[in-house]
FITI-549623 format. One record per residue (C-alpha): x, z, y; residue number from 0. Coordinates in steps of 0.25 Angstrom, whole numbers, m for minus. Each point is the difference from the previous one (the first is absolute). Example, Ala and Ser with C-alpha at 12.3 -4.5 7.8 and 13.67 -1.06 7.14 Angstrom:
REM FITI-549623
49  31  m18  0
6  m2  14  1
END
This chain:
REM FITI-549623
m168  432  m31  0
m3  m4  m13  1
m7  m15  0  2
m10  m5  m10  3
0  m14  2  4
1  m11  11  5
m6  m5  10  6
m13  m8  m2  7
6  m12  7  8
9  m1  m10  9
m9  m1  m11  10
m8  m11  6  11
13  m7  5  12
4  0  m15  13
m15  m5  m4  14
0  m10  9  15
14  m5  m2  16
m6  m1  m16  17
m9  m8  3  18
8  m9  8  19
10  m3  m10  20
m11  m2  m10  21
m7  m11  9  22
14  m6  2  23
1  m1  m16  24
m12  m7  1  25
3  m11  9  26
12  m2  m6  27
m5  m2  m14  28
m10  m8  7  29
9  m9  8  30
8  m2  m14  31
m13  m6  m6  32
m5  m8  11  33
15  m8  2  34
m1  m3  m15  35
m14  m3  m1  36
3  m12  12  37
12  m3  m6  38
m8  m4  m15  39
m13  m6  10  40
10  m9  6  41
7  m4  m12  42
m15  m3  m6  43
m3  m8  12  44
14  m10  m1  45
m3  m1  m15  46
13  4  m5  47
3  2  m14  48
0  13  m7  49
14  0  m4  50
4  m4  14  51
m7  14  4  52
6  9  m9  53
15  m6  7  54
m6  3  12  55
m5  15  m3  56
m14  m3  2  57
m12  8  m8  58
m6  m5  m12  59
m15  m2  0  60
m3  11  m6  61
8  9  9  62
m7  m7  13  63
m13  6  m7  64
5  13  m3  65
6  2  15  66
m13  m5  5  67
m8  12  m6  68
12  9  4  69
m3  m5  15  70
m14  3  m2  71
4  16  m2  72
10  0  9  73
m10  m4  11  74
m8  12  m4  75
12  10  0  76
0  2  m16  77
10  5  m3  78
8  m10  m12  79
3  5  m15  80
15  6  0  81
10  m10  m8  82
9  9  m2  83
6  3  m15  84
m12  11  m6  85
6  11  m6  86
9  1  m15  87
m9  6  m10  88
13  6  m7  89
7  m1  m11  90
m9  m5  m13  91
8  7  m11  92
m3  13  m6  93
6  13  m2  94
4  m3  m14  95
7  m13  3  96
9  4  10  97
4  12  m9  98
3  m8  m11  99
9  m11  7  100
7  12  9  101
4  5  m17  102
4  m12  m4  103
7  m1  13  104
8  11  m2  105
3  0  m15  106
5  m16  5  107
5  1  14  108
8  m14  m3  109
m14  m6  m2  110
m8  m9  9  111
m16  m4  2  112
1  m11  m12  113
8  8  m10  114
m12  14  3  115
m11  m9  m1  116
3  m6  m14  117
3  15  m4  118
m14  4  5  119
m7  m10  m8  120
8  0  m12  121
2  18  m1  122
m11  5  10  123
m12  m11  m3  124
m1  0  15  125
m2  m12  6  126
6  m3  14  127
4  m13  8  128
16  0  4  129
m1  1  15  130
m10  11  m2  131
12  6  m7  132
7  m3  9  133
m7  7  14  134
m1  12  m9  135
15  0  m2  136
0  m3  17  137
m9  10  2  138
7  10  m9  139
12  m3  6  140
m5  3  15  141
m3  13  m5  142
14  2  m6  143
m5  4  m13  144
9  m12  m7  145
14  m5  6  146
7  m15  m1  147
8  3  m12  148
16  2  5  149
6  m12  m9  150
m11  m10  6  151
5  4  15  152
9  m9  6  153
9  4  10  154
7  m9  7  155
14  3  5  156
6  m8  14  157
13  m9  m3  158
12  9  2  159
11  m10  9  160
11  5  m7  161
7  m13  m3  162
3  m12  6  163
m16  m4  4  164
m4  4  15  165
m14  2  4  166
m6  m10  7  167
m1  3  18  168
m7  m8  9  169
7  m11  7  170
m6  m10  10  171
m1  m15  m5  172
7  m5  12  173
12  8  m3  174
1  m5  m14  175
10  m10  m3  176
0  m13  m11  177
4  9  m13  178
m5  13  4  179
m11  6  m8  180
m2  m10  m11  181
m14  1  m7  182
2  4  m15  183
m12  2  m10  184
m5  m3  m12  185
m13  m6  m7  186
m6  m2  m14  187
m6  m12  m4  188
m9  m3  m10  189
m2  m14  m8  190
m4  m4  m12  191
2  12  m7  192
14  3  5  193
4  7  11  194
13  0  9  195
6  7  11  196
2  m6  13  197
11  4  11  198
0  m6  13  199
9  3  13  200
m6  m4  13  201
6  m1  13  202
m8  4  13  203
6  m10  11  204
2  m12  m8  205
m10  1  m10  206
10  m3  m11  207
m6  5  m15  208
8  0  m12  209
m7  5  m14  210
6  1  m14  211
m8  4  m10  212
1  8  m13  213
m8  5  m13  214
4  14  5  215
m1  10  12  216
12  8  0  217
11  2  7  218
10  m7  m8  219
m10  m12  5  220
0  3  14  221
16  1  0  222
m1  m14  m7  223
m8  m5  12  224
8  6  8  225
13  m8  m4  226
m8  m11  2  227
m6  3  12  228
15  1  6  229
5  m13  m5  230
m10  m8  4  231
m4  6  12  232
0  m12  13  233
5  15  11  234
7  13  0  235
m8  11  m6  236
2  11  7  237
m10  10  m6  238
m12  0  m12  239
m12  7  2  240
m8  5  m13  241
m11  8  m6  242
2  12  m7  243
m1  m5  m13  244
7  4  m12  245
6  m15  m1  246
6  1  15  247
10  13  m6  248
11  2  m10  249
8  m13  m2  250
m7  m7  11  251
3  12  11  252
16  m1  m5  253
1  m15  0  254
m5  3  15  255
10  9  2  256
11  m8  m8  257
m4  m11  10  258
0  7  11  259
m14  m4  3  260
m8  12  7  261
m13  2  m6  262
m11  6  6  263
m13  6  m6  264
m14  m1  5  265
m10  14  m1  266
m8  1  m10  267
m13  m7  3  268
5  m10  10  269
m2  m13  m5  270
m4  m7  15  271
15  3  1  272
4  m12  m10  273
m11  m7  5  274
8  m11  0  275
4  m3  m14  276
m12  6  m5  277
m8  m12  9  278
12  m9  m7  279
m5  5  m14  280
m13  m6  2  281
5  m13  4  282
7  m2  m13  283
m11  5  m9  284
m11  m9  7  285
11  m13  2  286
7  2  m13  287
m4  10  m11  288
m15  m4  2  289
3  m16  2  290
11  m4  m8  291
m4  m2  m15  292
13  4  m10  293
0  m7  m13  294
7  11  m8  295
m2  11  11  296
17  6  m3  297
7  7  9  298
11  m12  0  299
m12  m10  4  300
m6  12  10  301
14  m1  6  302
3  m14  1  303
m13  m3  8  304
0  12  8  305
12  m5  7  306
m4  m14  4  307
m13  7  6  308
10  10  8  309
9  m14  6  310
m14  m5  4  311
m4  13  5  312
14  m1  9  313
3  m13  2  314
m13  m8  0  315
m12  10  4  316
m3  3  16  317
m4  14  5  318
m9  2  10  319
7  14  3  320
14  m10  4  321
m9  m10  8  322
0  m10  m11  323
14  3  m3  324
6  1  m17  325
8  12  m1  326
12  m8  m2  327
m2  m6  14  328
m1  14  4  329
13  3  m5  330
6  m13  4  331
m5  2  15  332
3  13  0  333
14  m1  m2  334
2  m13  9  335
m5  8  12  336
9  12  m4  337
10  m9  0  338
m3  m7  13  339
0  16  6  340
15  3  m7  341
5  m13  8  342
m8  3  13  343
END
């Protein structure tokens, strides 16, 4: 048996369901408008200032007038105009311009929109904006008529751990001892036309920070910072955690191997794994570099003042995360508790 259509009751039910959904949408919109108008009328009645109304999310006087007109239409079940995006009229460039841009790009595959815009005005007496040329180039790339030049494509290669450094692996903070996975990072400091490189060590449990400043950020500078840190650290260094920057390779990695300090390298684009030292960088940028006025802004003067700021940070500045203790007070308390545990 061949069925040419569905039962009549199915079509009737579909029409009724459409009507019900249509009424539901109207009632929902009507309730939204009535609620907004009720809040507006209440604010006017209580003489709430206009500035305070904005903070409370109350509509303006003009919007209230528009909502009242909409309510009249909704009461009569008149459909409201659609607020969706209008249809895109299409590109405003002609085919001739596209052909000229295509020929220029194929002749000069490394040129971008800025250079092609200049060539259009100079050699072809064609006026086009830089953004228009950029849209044409994207239009041509989407249709595979042009391609990005191979020399401009950056190939990101993952780091090969063939040396002493090891890749980062998750370990709960509770299982880490003092001096384990000391975070190391560097930041660029610009002040009065001079640029400095600020290397900083941060210990997780005690919040101890030991910073060192250099003129350049190289593996040699990182090695010098490591040697000073080994001399000044008030705790045994069990491992160091760094990002994948080139300053933490070469001489720095060799020195870690020489000192037998495990070196852990973070995965790419994971600055949150070094969040402690990143926060410490902000502290020294705000409380030291942006706060102090140096006489000569020389490297020697900044190192001298940085040593004073480091002493204040570790010996005087209370920390909320340490219940008001200083980092050195926490270390002293930690050593005392370990001694008592051994005695008992």
